[in-house]
N, C-alpha and C positions, 0 to 999 in steps of 0.2 A: 504494500500500500504506500503510495506516495505521500510524503509529508505535506500537510496542508491543513486548512481549516475544516473542522468537523461541525456537524449539527446533529442534535439528538434525533433518533436513537444513535448510540455510538457502537461501532463494531468491536467485538471481542472474540478471542479464540479460546476454546476450552476443549481439551482432549482431542485436539486435531480438527475440530469443527468450529465454524464461525456462526455467531449470532449477534444479538444487539442488546445493549442495556440502556436504561433511562438515565437521567441526570443524577438520580440518587443511588445508582448502582444496581438496580433491580433488573433482572433479565426480562425483557419485553418481547423478544423474538428468540426462541430456543436455538441454541447452536445446532446447525444442521447443514450448513453450506461448506463447500470445499474452500471457498474464499469469499470475502464480503468487503465492500468498500463503503464509503461515506454516503449518507443521504443528501440529496439535493433536489429541491422542488418536489419533495414528497416521495421520491423514488431512489432506490439504491441498486447498483450493479452487484449481482451475486453469481458465483460459478457453481454449476451443478452438472456432473457428468462431463467435465472438461469444457463445457460451453457456458457462455455468459448470458444472463437475462436480467430482469429487474423485478424487485418486490416493492410493495407499498409498506407503509409504516406498521401495518398489522402483520407483516410477514407473508402476505399473499403474493403469489407469483402473478404479475400483471403483464409481463412480456416474457414469453417462453424463452428458455435458454437456447440460443441458436448462433451466437456470435463468437468469433475467435477471441475477441477482446472488447470491452465496453467501458466507457468513461461516464462520469456523472452528467446530469442534465443541467443545461443553462439556457434560459429563455425558451424553454419548451422543446429543446432539441438536444440530442446527445451523440457524440462521435462513437461509431462502432466499426470494428474491423471484420471484414468478410473476405476470405480468399486472398489474403495478403494486401487488400486495399481498404481504405477508410471511406466511410460515408456517414450519413446522419439519419437518425430516426426521430419520429415524434413520440409523444407520450403514450400513444397506442401501439407503438412498435412498428409503425409503418415506415418503410425506407423512403424518406422524402428527398434526400439527396443521394443519388446512387453512389455505391462504393467505387471510387475512381482515383483517390488521392493516396500518395505514398505516406503521408502523415496528416493528421488533422487535429485541431484543438477546439475547445469550447467556444461558443458564441459569446460575444460581449457587445451589447448595444447594437445588435443586428449584423455584426461582422464576425467572421471566424478565419483564422489563418490556416492555410493549407499548403502542403508541399507537393510539387510535381517536378520530377526529373532533377532533383537537387536544388530547386529554387522555391522561394516562398511567395505567396500572394494572399489575397483575401477574397472570400466569397460572401454573398448575402444569404438570406434564409431560403432562397429558392435554388441555391447552388450556383448562381451566376457569378462568374469572376468579375468583381467590381474594381479590384486593384490588381493589375496584371502580375502574373507570376514572374518576378524579376529580381527578387532580393536574395542575397546569399544567406541571410538570416532575417527573420521578421518576427517580432514579439507581439504579444497581445496589446490591444489598445487600453490606455488608462488615461483618464481625464482628457480624452479626445485626441491623444497622440500615441503613436506606436514607434518604438525603436526599430530601425532597420539597418542592415549592414550592406553597403555597396562597395565592392572591392574589399579593402581592408579598413574602411572607415565607417563609423556609425553616425547616423542622424535620426531625424524624426519626421514622420509623415502624418497628415491629417486623414480623416475618414474618406476623403476623396482620392487619396493617394498622392496628394500634392506634398512636396518636400517643404516642411515648415522650418526645420532647423537643418542646415546643410551638413552632409556627412563630413565630419572633421575630427571626431573623437576616436580614440583608440579602443574604447569600450564605453558602454553606458547601460543604464537600467531604466525601468519605467518611471513615469511621473507618479508622485504621491504628495498630496497636500501642496500642490503647485510647484514642487521642485523635483529634479531628477539628478541622480549621481552620474557623473561623467569622468572618464579617465583621459588625461592628456599626458603623454609620456608614461611615466610610472607613478603619477600622483592623481588622486581623485578629488574632485570638488563637486559643486552643484550649480545647475543652471535653472533659470526660470523658463516659462513656456515660450518665450521669444528667443531662447538660446543664449541669453546673456548670463555670464558667470556671476553668480551672487555670493557664492562661498568659494574662495580661491582654492585651486588644487593644492592640497597639502597633506592628504591622507594616503596611507598605503593601501587602504581598501575602504569602501563605503557602501552602505545599503540605503534603502528608501525610508522616508519618514513615516512614522505612525504615532499618533497621539502627541504630535509636535516634537518628537525626539527621533534621532536616527543613530544607529550604530556606526562608528568609524574606527579604523585601525591606525595606530601610530606605532611604528616598529613592529612588534609581534603581539601587541596588546590592544584590546578593544575597549572603547568607552562610548559615551553618548554626547551628541551636540544638539543644540536647539536650532531653530530656523535662521538664526543670525550667525551660526557657526561657532557660537560660544560652547566651550567644553563644560557640560553640566555634571557629567559623571566621568571622573578621570579614567584613562585607559588602565585597566587592571585585569581584564578577563582574557582568557585564551580564545574565546569565541563569544559572539553575542548576536541576538536576533531582535527583531522589532517588538515594540510594546503591543500588548493586546489585553484589554480589560485591566489596565493599570499595572500589569506585570510583564517582565521580559525575561526570557530564558537566556542564561549565561553559563559559560563553561569555565570551570576552575579546576586545575589539576586533573583533567581528563573526565570530570563529572559535570553534569548539568544541574542547575538549580534556578531559582527565580529571584529577581530583584524588583523593588518598587521604583518609582520615578525619581527618588532621591538617592538611588544606588544602594539602598539597604537590602541586605539578604533576608528575604521573607521566607523562602524555602531553601534550606541549605543544599549545596551541590552534592548529589549522591546518585543521580540517575545516569545511565549510559546513553540515553537519548531522551529528548523531551520535545513536546509540541506546544503551540500556543494555547492559551486559555480561550475557550468558547463557551458562553453561557455558564461560566463558573467552574468548568471542568477542563482538565488538560490530560493528554495521553502521555505516559512516561514509560521508559523501559528500565528494568532493573534485573540484573543477572540473566539476561537473555529473554526475559518475559515482559509482556506489556500489561500495564494497568492504567487506571485513571485516578487522579487526585483532585481534591478541591483546592481553593485558593489559600487554605491554611496548610496544605501539604498532606492532609489526611486522605487515605485511600477511600474512594467510593467503589472501586473495583480493584481487588488485590491482583498483582501481576499473575497472569496465566499464560501457558504456552509461549 
């Protein structure tokens, strides 16, 4: 399962089978699936007999297992893989965009990025290519702009495919809270939506803003800056992620824990892996097994499998 945001019910594995729990840790869908992923728009992909289908929040199969691989729904459509190619289904399981792409991602405000013969472009909900397949890499739209790579430089396009920020960066990430991290040479800074540098390149790595703070790396340690580039939490962590519901996961001495917005350790580092908090619950890994904790660090589901 790819790391990302979850919504209840939450997937769990028990005795080799996957099911789901609620926010309080009670099993709401009995473990019965070979694999199970997160819910989105009321449906979740599950694997039965080597094939992927979808269940509703009651555990009822609503789209029969038939796909080689399946992702979560977004804007009423989900990418599915059939015979080595990707297409899109609707919530009834109808193939509304025929499987034809080498890779495909979720829709975001009416557009989805797809890969054909090594290049990326964007389609609409009818499967029409609305931004030509031309980019060496193209990421998802965020705040109306998408990072694209042309040759060896990165820039940003709008939803019409027009280049809004000329390809000039050695690397970049998506916009968040009006700013985007960009790399010039070996240093990262931040630009605004017009491409103007608003936080000078000075960091060895940098991520996107969330809840007005962003993780940045200086040397080999991570800390957090505000939108003016001021260091509010000094670099001290081996790794760090964005804030979610007032807490951020940080790595210290090979283990993950959680800090608050003042940098105080709220949940001591002890996990081998950790995800963001969603609706007061976070997925964590301990001794090779996954469980869920609340914002005080108490288990709502003790690690299993």
